[in-house]
Backbone as ProteinMPNN parsed JSONL, in Angstrom:
{"seq_chain_A": "MTPQPKRKHSKGRRDRRRAHDALHAANLVACQNCGRMRLPHTVCPNCGQYKGREVMAVEKDKKA", "coords_chain_A": {"N_chain_A": [[0.767, -1.129, 0.169], [0.538, 2.244, -0.867], [1.442, 5.654, 0.876], [-1.285, 7.974, 1.121], [-2.153, 11.103, 0.864], [-2.931, 13.321, 3.515], [-4.836, 15.389, 3.807], [-6.983, 16.983, 1.81], [-5.681, 19.451, -1.06], [-5.78, 22.056, -1.473], [-7.652, 24.376, -4.003], [-6.437, 26.469, -5.111], [-3.572, 26.064, -4.616], [-3.255, 24.279, -6.205], [-3.625, 25.162, -8.666], [-1.349, 26.901, -9.089], [0.776, 25.166, -8.694], [-0.083, 24.32, -11.743], [0.563, 26.621, -12.682], [2.769, 27.044, -14.753], [2.569, 25.389, -16.656], [1.501, 26.179, -19.311], [0.853, 26.974, -22.827], [3.302, 28.099, -25.001], [3.064, 30.59, -27.815], [5.433, 29.831, -30.911], [8.515, 31.087, -31.696], [9.089, 32.996, -33.692], [10.652, 34.342, -36.84], [10.953, 36.673, -39.982], [12.238, 35.781, -42.874], [15.33, 36.576, -44.153], [15.378, 36.472, -46.999], [13.314, 35.281, -48.592], [11.158, 36.136, -47.222], [9.148, 34.711, -45.49], [8.026, 33.202, -42.318], [9.773, 31.532, -40.305], [11.64, 29.467, -37.958], [13.57, 30.82, -35.729], [17.718, 30.715, -36.154], [17.674, 28.47, -37.613], [17.618, 26.752, -40.91], [15.623, 28.676, -43.886], [12.865, 26.564, -44.926], [11.309, 27.089, -46.791], [13.119, 28.519, -48.929], [15.475, 27.487, -48.308], [17.758, 28.878, -47.578], [20.113, 30.321, -45.191], [21.524, 32.873, -42.682], [22.21, 34.45, -45.467], [23.201, 32.88, -47.266], [22.894, 30.163, -49.632], [21.975, 27.117, -48.249], [21.154, 24.396, -48.429], [19.522, 23.153, -50.865], [16.358, 23.431, -52.69], [13.388, 21.817, -53.494], [11.348, 22.671, -56.337], [7.986, 22.768, -56.554], [5.89, 21.473, -59.174], [2.545, 22.742, -60.286], [0.135, 21.372, -61.793]], "CA_chain_A": [[-0.167, 0.164, 0.332], [1.453, 3.029, -1.212], [0.628, 6.358, 1.305], [-2.139, 8.889, 0.596], [-2.544, 12.392, 1.337], [-4.061, 13.371, 4.709], [-5.605, 16.331, 3.39], [-6.905, 17.157, 0.507], [-4.661, 20.085, -1.205], [-6.759, 23.429, -2.084], [-7.621, 24.918, -5.635], [-5.559, 27.557, -5.168], [-2.365, 25.769, -4.562], [-3.367, 22.87, -7.479], [-3.289, 26.231, -9.532], [0.083, 27.347, -8.418], [1.499, 24.14, -9.785], [-0.416, 24.5, -12.752], [1.335, 27.676, -13.038], [4.215, 26.649, -15.301], [2.093, 23.984, -17.811], [0.419, 26.587, -20.21], [1.772, 26.495, -23.587], [3.887, 29.512, -25.722], [3.27, 30.893, -29.099], [6.544, 29.455, -31.031], [8.848, 32.813, -31.368], [9.343, 33.15, -35.503], [11.406, 35.578, -37.56], [10.842, 36.734, -41.582], [13.643, 35.325, -43.95], [15.813, 37.991, -44.826], [15.747, 35.753, -48.388], [11.59, 35.133, -48.911], [10.362, 37.005, -45.754], [8.47, 33.735, -44.658], [8.432, 32.872, -41.104], [10.697, 30.251, -40.055], [12.236, 29.56, -36.357], [15.396, 31.318, -36.008], [18.974, 30.045, -35.899], [17.321, 27.298, -38.834], [17.153, 26.946, -42.339], [14.368, 28.376, -44.178], [12.066, 25.399, -45.495], [10.686, 27.607, -48.204], [14.1, 28.802, -49.567], [16.793, 26.922, -48.004], [18.911, 29.798, -47.05], [21.015, 30.509, -43.832], [22.334, 33.786, -43.194], [22.67, 35.0, -46.975], [24.028, 32.057, -48.033], [22.197, 28.649, -49.838], [22.855, 25.495, -47.514], [20.482, 23.025, -49.139], [18.581, 22.535, -52.328], [15.181, 23.185, -52.387], [12.429, 21.228, -55.164], [9.799, 23.978, -56.467], [6.774, 22.142, -57.029], [5.167, 21.932, -60.546], [1.479, 22.524, -60.497], [-0.39, 21.475, -63.061]], "C_chain_A": [[1.416, 0.962, 0.047], [0.801, 4.417, 0.192], [-0.038, 7.207, 0.647], [-2.111, 10.149, 1.52], [-3.572, 12.492, 2.637], [-4.881, 14.293, 4.682], [-5.77, 16.571, 2.456], [-6.212, 19.161, -0.139], [-5.728, 21.145, -2.061], [-6.737, 23.489, -3.814], [-6.511, 25.62, -6.289], [-3.867, 26.884, -5.256], [-2.52, 24.661, -5.677], [-2.737, 24.015, -8.518], [-1.813, 26.404, -9.829], [1.004, 26.332, -8.684], [1.833, 24.18, -10.755], [0.303, 25.72, -13.637], [1.807, 27.664, -14.667], [3.723, 25.92, -16.773], [1.551, 24.615, -19.008], [1.606, 27.081, -21.51], [2.182, 27.475, -24.154], [3.993, 29.123, -26.902], [5.406, 30.842, -29.723], [7.377, 30.965, -31.773], [9.42, 32.804, -32.998], [9.748, 34.62, -35.545], [11.16, 35.183, -39.11], [12.363, 35.988, -41.579], [13.9, 36.334, -44.594], [15.916, 37.477, -46.557], [14.138, 36.289, -49.004], [11.03, 35.713, -48.091], [9.114, 36.043, -45.355], [9.143, 33.538, -43.386], [8.761, 31.852, -40.917], [11.198, 30.658, -38.438], [13.605, 29.952, -36.688], [16.647, 30.566, -35.672], [18.269, 28.535, -36.658], [17.238, 27.576, -40.185], [15.806, 27.283, -42.827], [13.613, 27.391, -44.903], [11.687, 26.075, -46.924], [12.021, 27.822, -49.261], [15.492, 28.378, -49.676], [18.059, 27.622, -48.1], [19.176, 30.147, -45.878], [21.417, 31.822, -44.222], [22.949, 34.242, -44.517], [22.839, 34.276, -47.507], [22.798, 30.687, -48.338], [22.582, 27.757, -49.069], [21.763, 24.385, -48.085], [19.881, 23.978, -50.277], [17.17, 22.432, -52.012], [14.206, 23.058, -53.91], [11.593, 22.062, -55.081], [9.514, 22.817, -57.265], [6.436, 22.466, -58.203], [3.645, 21.568, -60.157], [1.163, 22.572, -61.855], [-1.901, 21.429, -62.876]], "O_chain_A": [[2.584, 0.721, 0.352], [-0.355, 4.182, 0.542], [0.377, 7.425, -0.491], [-2.051, 10.109, 2.749], [-4.662, 11.934, 2.76], [-5.801, 14.223, 5.497], [-4.765, 16.502, 1.748], [-6.469, 20.059, 0.662], [-6.301, 20.894, -3.121], [-6.041, 22.859, -4.611], [-5.919, 25.519, -7.363], [-3.075, 27.384, -6.055], [-1.422, 24.165, -5.931], [-1.65, 23.883, -9.079], [-1.274, 25.981, -10.852], [2.151, 26.707, -8.928], [2.981, 24.155, -11.198], [0.525, 25.758, -14.847], [1.205, 28.228, -15.581], [4.41, 25.922, -17.795], [1.093, 23.843, -19.85], [2.773, 27.428, -21.33], [1.313, 28.323, -23.95], [4.531, 28.107, -27.343], [6.338, 31.477, -29.228], [6.681, 31.809, -32.337], [10.586, 32.415, -33.067], [9.479, 35.604, -34.856], [11.129, 34.038, -39.563], [13.211, 35.75, -40.719], [13.182, 36.959, -45.375], [16.571, 38.197, -47.311], [13.873, 37.312, -49.636], [9.863, 35.822, -48.468], [8.104, 36.587, -44.911], [10.357, 33.622, -43.198], [8.037, 30.963, -41.366], [11.152, 31.759, -37.887], [14.428, 29.593, -37.53], [16.521, 29.707, -34.799], [18.483, 27.492, -36.038], [16.781, 28.65, -40.575], [14.846, 26.591, -42.487], [14.003, 27.569, -46.057], [11.817, 25.497, -48.003], [11.943, 27.301, -50.374], [16.359, 28.62, -50.516], [19.125, 27.191, -48.538], [18.117, 30.371, -45.29], [21.648, 32.175, -45.378], [24.168, 34.389, -44.597], [22.731, 34.573, -48.696], [22.001, 30.305, -47.48], [23.781, 27.504, -49.181], [22.151, 23.248, -47.818], [19.853, 25.201, -50.41], [16.728, 21.578, -51.243], [14.21, 23.748, -54.929], [11.024, 22.345, -54.027], [10.132, 22.159, -58.101], [6.571, 23.645, -58.531], [3.36, 20.432, -59.778], [1.557, 23.301, -62.764], [-2.646, 21.502, -63.854]]}, "name": "protein", "num_of_chains": 1, "seq": "MTPQPKRKHSKGRRDRRRAHDALHAANLVACQNCGRMRLPHTVCPNCGQYKGREVMAVEKDKKA"}
């Protein structure tokens, strides 16, 4: 048998514990080359550039 709490924790105590559980919005910055939003310090998934130089080749989809 595991030990059980002697008294019920109040709603305020429960909510204070959960104060840091909220989700935060992602910090996005505009790409210097194409202007699309991307995560900071990462290669742009749209144009493949990072700090003004091409890091990876991105295929352009042909719309039929």
